[in-house]
C-alpha positions as a LaTeX table, in Angstrom:
\begin{tabular}{lrrr}
\hline
Residue & $x$ (\AA) & $y$ (\AA) & $z$ (\AA) \\
\hline
Unk1 & $-8.39$ & $-16.25$ & $-2.85$ \\
Unk2 & $-11.69$ & $-16.77$ & $-1.03$ \\
Unk3 & $-12.92$ & $-16.12$ & 2.45 \\
Unk4 & $-15.56$ & $-18.11$ & 4.26 \\
Unk5 & $-18.41$ & $-15.86$ & 5.41 \\
Unk6 & $-20.65$ & $-17.05$ & 8.26 \\
Unk7 & $-24.32$ & $-16.62$ & 7.49 \\
Unk8 & $-26.95$ & $-17.66$ & 10.04 \\
Unk9 & $-28.45$ & $-20.10$ & 7.52 \\
Unk10 & $-25.32$ & $-21.45$ & 5.77 \\
Unk11 & $-21.62$ & $-20.88$ & 4.96 \\
Unk12 & $-20.68$ & $-19.18$ & 1.76 \\
Unk13 & $-17.50$ & $-18.59$ & $-0.14$ \\
Unk14 & $-16.93$ & $-14.99$ & $-1.22$ \\
Unk15 & $-13.96$ & $-13.50$ & $-3.11$ \\
Unk16 & $-11.52$ & $-11.88$ & $-0.76$ \\
Unk17 & $-11.20$ & $-8.14$ & $-1.39$ \\
Unk18 & $-7.86$ & $-6.40$ & $-1.45$ \\
Unk19 & $-6.75$ & $-5.23$ & 1.97 \\
Unk20 & $-5.98$ & $-1.49$ & 2.05 \\
Unk21 & $-3.23$ & $-0.22$ & 4.33 \\
Unk22 & $-1.98$ & 3.27 & 4.97 \\
Unk23 & 1.74 & 3.96 & 5.32 \\
Unk24 & 3.05 & 7.09 & 7.05 \\
Unk25 & 6.76 & 7.81 & 6.83 \\
Unk26 & 8.43 & 9.47 & 9.82 \\
Unk27 & 10.67 & 11.46 & 7.57 \\
Unk28 & 9.99 & 14.29 & 5.15 \\
Unk29 & 13.37 & 14.06 & 3.49 \\
Unk30 & 13.31 & 13.36 & $-0.26$ \\
Unk31 & 15.81 & 10.45 & 0.07 \\
Unk32 & 14.17 & 9.09 & 3.25 \\
Unk33 & 15.07 & 5.55 & 4.19 \\
Unk34 & 11.73 & 5.20 & 5.96 \\
Unk35 & 9.85 & 6.15 & 2.77 \\
Unk36 & 12.09 & 3.80 & 0.74 \\
Unk37 & 11.08 & 0.94 & 3.00 \\
Unk38 & 7.39 & 1.74 & 2.57 \\
Unk39 & 7.83 & 1.78 & $-1.19$ \\
Unk40 & 9.55 & $-1.64$ & $-1.02$ \\
Unk41 & 6.69 & $-2.97$ & 1.06 \\
Unk42 & 4.21 & $-1.57$ & $-1.42$ \\
Unk43 & 5.74 & $-3.62$ & $-4.17$ \\
Unk44 & 6.20 & $-6.73$ & $-2.00$ \\
Unk45 & 2.62 & $-6.74$ & $-0.74$ \\
Unk46 & 0.92 & $-6.21$ & $-4.10$ \\
Unk47 & $-1.44$ & $-7.42$ & $-5.40$ \\
Unk48 & $-3.06$ & $-8.91$ & $-2.30$ \\
Unk49 & $-2.56$ & $-5.71$ & $-0.27$ \\
Unk50 & $-2.71$ & $-2.12$ & $-1.46$ \\
Unk51 & $-0.41$ & 0.05 & 0.59 \\
Unk52 & $-1.12$ & 3.72 & 0.18 \\
Unk53 & 1.76 & 6.02 & 1.25 \\
Unk54 & 0.62 & 9.35 & 2.58 \\
Unk55 & 3.14 & 12.15 & 2.76 \\
Unk56 & 2.96 & 14.19 & 5.97 \\
Unk57 & 4.61 & 17.12 & 4.19 \\
Unk58 & 2.30 & 20.08 & 4.72 \\
Unk59 & 0.51 & 18.55 & 7.82 \\
Unk60 & 1.04 & 21.02 & 10.61 \\
Unk61 & 1.71 & 20.24 & 14.26 \\
Unk62 & $-1.51$ & 19.68 & 16.13 \\
Unk63 & $-3.30$ & 22.77 & 17.39 \\
Unk64 & $-6.78$ & 22.20 & 18.89 \\
Unk65 & $-7.67$ & 25.83 & 18.11 \\
Unk66 & $-7.35$ & 25.03 & 14.39 \\
Unk67 & $-9.01$ & 21.59 & 14.45 \\
Unk68 & $-12.48$ & 20.52 & 13.42 \\
Unk69 & $-14.09$ & 22.44 & 10.56 \\
Unk70 & $-11.16$ & 24.94 & 10.76 \\
Unk71 & $-8.52$ & 22.35 & 10.15 \\
Unk72 & $-6.13$ & 22.79 & 7.14 \\
Unk73 & $-6.90$ & 20.90 & 3.94 \\
Unk74 & $-3.86$ & 18.68 & 4.48 \\
Unk75 & $-5.46$ & 17.49 & 7.85 \\
Unk76 & $-8.73$ & 16.77 & 6.11 \\
Unk77 & $-6.86$ & 14.78 & 3.44 \\
Unk78 & $-5.06$ & 12.69 & 6.09 \\
Unk79 & $-8.26$ & 12.02 & 7.92 \\
Unk80 & $-9.92$ & 10.88 & 4.70 \\
Unk81 & $-7.04$ & 8.59 & 3.86 \\
Unk82 & $-7.31$ & 7.03 & 7.31 \\
Unk83 & $-11.05$ & 6.51 & 7.02 \\
Unk84 & $-10.73$ & 4.67 & 3.66 \\
Unk85 & $-8.22$ & 2.10 & 4.83 \\
Unk86 & $-8.49$ & $-1.02$ & 7.05 \\
Unk87 & $-5.20$ & $-0.47$ & 8.89 \\
\hline
\end{tabular}
């Protein structure tokens, strides 16, 4: 698949890159229906879309006193996952 890129001087065709999405399940349960839906979407969207599923297990409730550079590693990992996806 190709996308048309507008250049001030001309139009060009460039290969379309894989869209990266981040999926967050609202349930921590092992047999979660929400996570099962995300896994099904992961398979259905491939190969045009990459859906990364991030587990919220270990991510604490928000506490501003423990945010910023003092945030737990799980929070840094979630932020990193968010930064590396398009949606």
